[in-house]
C-alpha positions, 0 to 999 in steps of 0.5 A: 589758749596760749599755754596749749600751744607747744613750742618746737622742742630745742634739739641738741643738734640744733644748738649753735656751736661756737667754733672752734671747739676741741676734739674731745668736746666735739666727740662728746657732743657726737655722743650726745646727739647720737643717744638723744636720736636713738629713740627716733632711730628705733621708732623708724626701724620699728615702723619699717617692720609693721604691716602696711595697714598699720603703717597708714595710721602713723605716717605723719608721725613717722615723717617727723621721726625720720626728719628728726633722725636725719637732722641728728645724723647730719649734724653729727657727721658735720661735726665729726668731719671737723675732728683733727685726731683720726682715732677720736674721729673714728671713735665718733664716726662709730657712734654715728654708724651705730645710730644708723644701724639702729635706724636701719639705714644700712646705706649710710652706715656702710659708707661711714663704716668705710671712713673708719681707718683704725683696724681695732675700731672697724673690727669692734663695729663689725662685732657689734653690727655684723650686717655691715659685712659685705 
């Protein structure tokens, strides 16, 4: 029956962006994307902490959550690259770093952390996420 078929939900990061948008609007959009994807990031991290026998049950769900997180992070990074104001860009990248750390994606988080140029934002990120210290 047609009403039981679930349509694929439209995500914030899948919406078409009518460029050019301002830096403030881009930063706001990144914040919204990171907040929307935070639940998937938490599920990915929780899944990694489970014993092997429990992981086999939820492989398909884990795959969809991982894809959702990766699409969100990629979209946020693409928007962040187009922000011209360096301080606003650093603040936006900080949001993405937080998302990556939540998902336990430390490789991506470290790469993005190195892109932050403002000393105050770098210090705040290190205070919030001490695992990024090298």
